[in-house]
C-alpha positions in Angstrom: 0.0 0.2 0.0 2.7 2.6 0.8 4.2 4.3 -2.1 7.9 5.4 -1.2 8.8 7.9 -3.9 5.5 10.2 -4.4 4.9 11.5 -7.9 5.0 15.6 -7.1 3.5 17.9 -9.5 2.8 21.7 -8.6 -0.6 23.3 -8.5 -1.7 24.2 -12.2 0.3 21.1 -13.4 -1.3 18.0 -15.1 -0.8 14.4 -14.4 -1.1 12.0 -17.0 -1.8 8.4 -17.4 1.2 6.6 -17.4 3.4 8.8 -15.6 5.7 6.7 -13.6 8.0 8.0 -10.4 10.5 4.9 -9.4 8.2 2.2 -8.9 4.9 4.2 -8.7 2.9 4.2 -11.7 -0.1 6.1 -11.9 -2.8 4.5 -13.9 -6.7 4.2 -15.4 -7.6 2.9 -11.8 -6.1 5.8 -10.3 -7.4 8.6 -12.8 -10.8 7.3 -11.9 -10.4 6.9 -8.6 -9.7 10.5 -8.6 -12.1 11.6 -10.6 -15.0 10.0 -8.5 -12.9 12.1 -5.3 -13.5 15.3 -7.2 -17.3 14.4 -8.1 -17.7 14.1 -4.1 -16.3 17.4 -3.8 -18.2 19.5 -6.7 -15.3 19.4 -9.0 -13.2 21.8 -6.6 -9.8 19.7 -6.3 -8.6 19.5 -10.1 -10.5 19.8 -13.7 -10.6 16.4 -15.5 -9.1 16.0 -18.8 -8.8 13.4 -21.9 -6.7 11.0 -19.7 -5.2 13.7 -17.1 -5.7 15.7 -14.1 -5.5 19.4 -14.0 -4.3 20.7 -10.3 -6.1 23.7 -9.2 -5.0 25.8 -6.3 -5.5 23.0 -3.7 -1.8 21.9 -2.3 -1.2 18.8 -0.2 -1.0 15.1 -0.8 -3.4 12.4 -2.1 -3.3 8.6 -1.9 -4.9 6.3 -4.0 -4.5 2.6 -3.6 -0.4 2.3 -4.3 0.5 5.5 -5.5 1.0 8.7 -3.5 0.8 12.2 -5.3 2.1 15.2 -3.5 0.7 18.9 -5.1 3.4 21.4 -4.4 2.4 25.0 -4.3 4.7 27.2 -6.9 4.4 31.1 -6.8 7.1 31.9 -9.4 8.3 30.7 -12.2 12.3 31.0 -10.8 12.3 28.0 -9.0 11.4 24.7 -9.9 12.9 23.0 -7.2 10.4 20.8 -5.9 12.3 19.6 -2.9 12.4 23.5 -1.7 8.4 23.8 -2.3 7.5 21.0 -0.5 9.8 22.2 2.3 8.0 25.5 2.2 4.9 23.8 2.2 5.6 22.1 5.5 6.6 25.2 6.9 4.0 27.1 5.8 1.5 24.8 7.5 3.7 25.1 10.9 3.4 28.6 11.3 -0.1 28.4 10.3 -0.5 25.7 13.0 -2.0 23.0 10.5 0.8 21.0 11.2 2.8 20.5 14.5 6.7 19.0 13.5 9.6 19.7 15.1 13.0 19.8 13.5 14.4 16.6 14.1 11.0 15.4 12.0 12.0 17.8 9.2 15.4 16.3 9.2 14.1 13.2 8.5 11.7 14.0 5.9 14.8 14.0 3.2 16.1 11.0 5.2 13.4 8.9 4.9 11.7 9.9 1.6 8.8 10.9 3.5 6.0 12.8 2.3 3.4 14.8 3.9 1.1 12.2 4.8 3.7 10.6 6.7 4.3 13.7 8.4 0.6 13.7 9.7 0.6 10.4 10.3 3.5 10.6 12.4 2.3 13.3 14.2 -1.1 11.5 15.1 0.4 8.8 16.5 2.8 10.6 18.5 -0.1 12.1 19.9 -2.1 9.1 20.9 1.1 7.5 22.4 1.2 10.4 24.6 -2.4 10.0 25.7 -1.8 6.3 26.3 1.6 7.1 28.6 -0.7 9.5 30.4 -3.7 6.9 30.9 -6.7 6.9 28.6 -9.6 8.3 30.6 -12.8 6.7 31.6 -16.4 7.8 30.8 -19.8 6.9 31.7 -21.6 6.0 28.6 -25.5 3.6 28.1 -24.7 0.1 27.1 -27.8 -2.1 26.2 -27.5 -6.3 26.1 -28.3 -9.4 27.4 -27.0 -10.0 31.1 -27.9 -13.2 33.2 -28.5 -11.0 36.0 -31.1 -7.7 36.4 -28.9 -5.1 36.1 -29.8 -1.2 35.3 -33.0 -1.0 33.5 -35.1 -3.8 31.9 -36.1 -3.0 28.1 -39.3 -4.6 27.6 -39.6 -4.7 24.1 -36.1 -6.7 23.2 -36.5 -8.7 26.6 -39.7 -9.9 24.6 -38.6 -10.2 21.6 -34.9 -12.1 22.3 -35.8 -13.4 25.7 -39.0 -15.2 25.1 -37.4 -18.9 25.3 -34.6 -17.8 28.1 -36.3 -16.7 30.8 -32.8 -17.0 32.4 -31.8 -13.8 30.7 -32.5 -9.8 31.1 -32.0 -7.6 28.1 -31.2 -4.3 30.3 -29.6 -0.7 29.7 -27.4 0.1 32.3 -24.3 2.7 32.8 -20.9 1.5 32.0 -17.7 3.1 33.3 -15.1 2.4 31.2 -12.6 3.2 28.1 -15.0 1.9 25.5 -16.5 5.3 24.3 -16.9 7.7 21.7 -13.6 9.8 21.9 -11.6 6.3 21.6 -13.7 5.1 19.1 -13.0 8.0 17.0 -8.8 7.5 17.7 -9.2 3.9 17.0 -11.0 4.4 13.8 -7.9 7.1 12.7 -5.5 4.5 13.6 -7.0 1.8 11.5 -6.9 4.3 8.6 -3.3 5.0 9.0 -2.7 1.3 9.4 -3.9 0.8 5.7 -2.0 3.6 4.2 1.6 3.0 5.8 1.6 -1.2 4.9 5.0 -1.7 3.8 6.2 1.7 5.3 8.4 2.7 8.1 5.4 3.8 10.1 3.3 0.5 10.2 5.0 -1.3 12.8 4.5 2.0 15.3 0.9 1.7 14.0 0.6 -1.6 15.0 2.3 -1.1 18.4 0.3 1.7 19.7 -3.0 -0.5 18.4 -1.9 -3.3 20.7 -1.3 -0.8 23.4 -4.8 0.6 22.7 -8.1 -0.8 24.7 -10.6 -2.8 22.8 -13.4 -0.5 21.6 -16.4 -0.9 19.4 -15.6 0.2 16.1 -17.6 3.1 14.3 -17.7 5.1 11.2 -17.7 8.3 12.4 -18.8 11.3 10.1 -19.0 15.6 10.4 -21.8 15.2 12.7 -19.9 12.6 15.0 -17.2 15.3 15.7 -20.2 17.8 16.1 -21.8 16.6 19.0 -18.5 15.7 20.9 -18.5 17.8 24.0 -15.1 18.1 25.6 -14.6 19.1 29.2 -11.6 20.0 31.1 -10.8 15.9 31.6 -10.6 15.5 27.8 -8.5 18.7 26.9 -5.1 16.3 26.5 -7.2 15.1 23.5 -7.9 18.1 21.3 -4.9 17.8 19.3 -5.3 14.3 18.7 -9.3 14.7 17.6 -8.5 17.3 15.5 -6.1 15.6 13.3 -7.9 12.4 13.6 -11.2 14.4 12.4 -8.9 15.4 9.6 -7.9 12.1 8.8 -11.0 10.7 8.9 -13.2 13.3 7.2 -10.7 13.0 4.4 -10.5 9.1 3.9 -12.8 7.9 1.2 -12.8 4.1 1.1 -14.5 2.6 -1.8 -15.7 5.9 -3.3 -18.9 5.2 -4.7 -18.6 2.1 -6.8 -14.6 2.2 -7.1 -12.5 -0.5 -5.1 -9.6 1.9 -4.6 -8.7 3.1 -1.0 -7.7 6.8 -0.9 -6.8 9.4 1.6 -6.8 13.4 0.3 -5.0 16.4 2.6 -5.6 18.9 0.5 -5.5 22.6 1.3 -6.6 25.7 -0.5 -3.3 28.1 -1.1 -5.3 31.0 -1.3 -6.6 30.7 2.4 -3.3 29.3 3.4 -1.2 32.3 1.8 -3.7 34.4 3.4 -3.3 33.0 7.0 0.5 33.1 6.5 0.8 36.7 6.1 -1.4 37.1 8.8 0.6 35.2 11.1 3.9 37.0 10.1 2.4 40.5 10.2 0.9 39.7 13.8 4.5 38.9 14.7 6.1 41.8 12.9 3.9 44.5 14.7 3.8 42.5 18.2 5.5 45.2 20.0 3.8 48.1 18.1 0.6 50.3 18.8 -0.8 48.7 15.9 -3.3 45.7 15.6 -3.5 43.3 12.7 -6.7 41.3 12.6 -8.1 38.6 10.5 -11.6 37.4 9.9 -13.1 40.9 10.5 -16.5 41.0 8.6 -19.0 43.8 7.9 -23.2 43.3 6.4 -23.0 44.6 2.9 -27.1 44.2 1.9 -29.3 41.6 3.4 -27.4 39.4 5.3 -24.5 39.2 2.8 -21.2 40.0 4.5 -17.8 41.3 3.3 -14.3 40.7 4.8 -11.0 41.6 3.8 -8.5 39.3 4.5 -6.4 41.9 6.9 -7.1 44.8 9.0 -4.1 47.0 10.6 -5.9 48.9 13.2 -4.1 52.0 15.3 -6.8 52.7 18.0 -10.0 52.4 16.8 -8.6 54.3 13.1 -7.8 52.1 10.4 -4.6 52.4 9.1 -4.8 49.6 6.1 -6.8 47.3 4.8 -4.6 44.3 2.9 -5.8 41.6 0.6 -4.1 38.5 -0.2 -3.9 36.8 -3.7 -1.8 33.5 -4.4 -1.3 34.8 -8.1 1.5 36.3 -10.1 -0.1 39.8 -11.1 1.2 40.5 -14.6 2.6 43.8 -15.8 1.7 45.4 -12.4 -2.4 45.6 -12.9 -4.8 43.7 -10.5 -8.4 43.3 -12.2 -11.0 45.4 -12.1 -13.3 43.0 -10.1 -10.0 43.6 -6.9 -9.8 47.4 -7.5 -13.9 47.5 -7.0 -13.7 44.9 -3.9 -10.4 47.1 -2.1 -12.7 50.6 -2.9 -15.9 48.8 -0.9 -13.3 48.1 1.7 -12.2 51.6 2.2 -15.3 52.6 2.5 -16.7 50.3 5.1 -13.6 50.3 7.0 -13.2 54.2 6.7 -9.6 53.7 5.7 -7.5 55.8 3.4 -5.5 52.9 2.3 -5.8 49.7 1.2 -3.3 47.2 -0.6 -3.2 44.2 -2.8 -0.5 41.9 -2.0 1.0 39.2 -4.1 3.7 36.5 -4.4 6.7 37.9 -6.4 7.6 36.4 -9.5 11.4 36.2 -8.1 13.1 35.9 -4.9 13.5 39.3 -4.2 13.4 42.4 -2.0 9.6 43.5 -0.8 8.2 45.7 -3.6 5.1 48.1 -2.3 4.2 50.6 -5.4 1.3 51.8 -7.3 -0.3 53.7 -4.8 -3.2 55.6 -6.5 -6.5 56.7 -5.7 -9.5 54.7 -6.2 -12.6 56.8 -7.7 -12.9 60.3 -7.0 -12.5 60.1 -3.8 -9.0 61.7 -2.7 -9.1 59.9 0.6 -9.0 56.4 -1.3 -5.9 54.8 -2.6 -4.7 51.5 -3.2 -1.4 50.4 -3.9 0.2 47.1 -5.1 3.0 44.9 -3.1 4.8 41.8 -4.2 6.5 39.6 -1.2 9.2 36.6 -2.3 8.1 33.1 -0.7 11.4 31.7 -1.4 14.8 33.3 -1.0 17.3 33.2 -3.3 18.7 30.1 -1.9 15.4 28.6 -2.1 14.6 29.1 1.5 11.5 29.7 2.5 11.6 33.7 3.2 10.9 33.8 7.6 11.8 37.8 7.1 8.8 38.5 5.1 6.6 40.1 7.8 9.3 42.1 9.1 10.5 43.2 6.0 6.8 44.3 4.9 6.7 46.1 8.0 9.4 48.3 7.2 8.2 49.2 4.0 5.0 49.9 5.3 6.8 52.4 8.1 8.8 54.0 5.3 5.5 54.4 2.6 2.3 54.6 5.0 2.7 54.7 8.6 5.2 57.4 8.4 2.5 60.0 7.0 -0.3 58.8 9.2 
């Protein structure tokens, strides 16, 4: 089941039937399974072409039966280094707290030929192992079944239907206090999925060892509704991280998609959202000691319950200093779309901001470029600018100075005059 050498593609690249990487071959059964997966998600992950899959802005990892496909981000044309972009993606997921992996794990990525799926699985196994060391909690739950003694309350309908001949039995409902409860059933389901997808790989033994230590619990098929009804109190706090990863693994796992027989799992992230969150975290760090506040997810009602939401708002007290909208695409000839400019005009109006900024990844590894501030419409108080920031440094490492460098440019061009 485990594919040691993933087939790596960039976002917006295509993957043709017959593509090989080492022993991995992308053939028609994998193609058909991805087509069905895409249909289940309203065709949002990719476009289906003639004997090929054309990827969109979703990046991450897909495993279909024995083939693993890594879809990597690529903001510019300067670097086609897939290892660099894989590391950049992992780092961005870490910074935005979608992934927790320490430097030792990161060093092993190359050594072990790990892919993103392995890293998530390993994170999950470590979290479950930690819970086992701490001791698993017991909970009360109600159990129904036949007993030889009367315990709890008698379930009359079941007693009549099942024990008419066996008068010595009692069909009861009673309270039980043990480890066979919903939280552990969910964790067990995620362990079973990992077991299937790591066979032949280095994580398989670790997964089996944890399964041996894990208590016997009822097998369930958790859905989004199962997670929604979970109530976590103080006693369950140590389980939060493991449950978050379990939710991610379980809800992205598609066994026997529709009529197909290929098991698959897809851990995919929209790069537009990841870029927005990454920039937000970087700017929050850069402005930590300042009087400015960097805010995300600020909504206002536009019309009849419809809301508008700029990606990032920078406040100075009650005054809006700057609105930023992030765009994960390379801007051509420094010309934003008319739609984007209209959007920025509305943001300026509603947040009473003098300045708005469209922020793009740079086409090359370079310094911050902040330019093109011009008034929007007839209002001299409204202006919109364009900025590009490099995602990678010239040595293909992730640009971790992005927030600090960007703040210096903002200080020079905007905040010094406000």
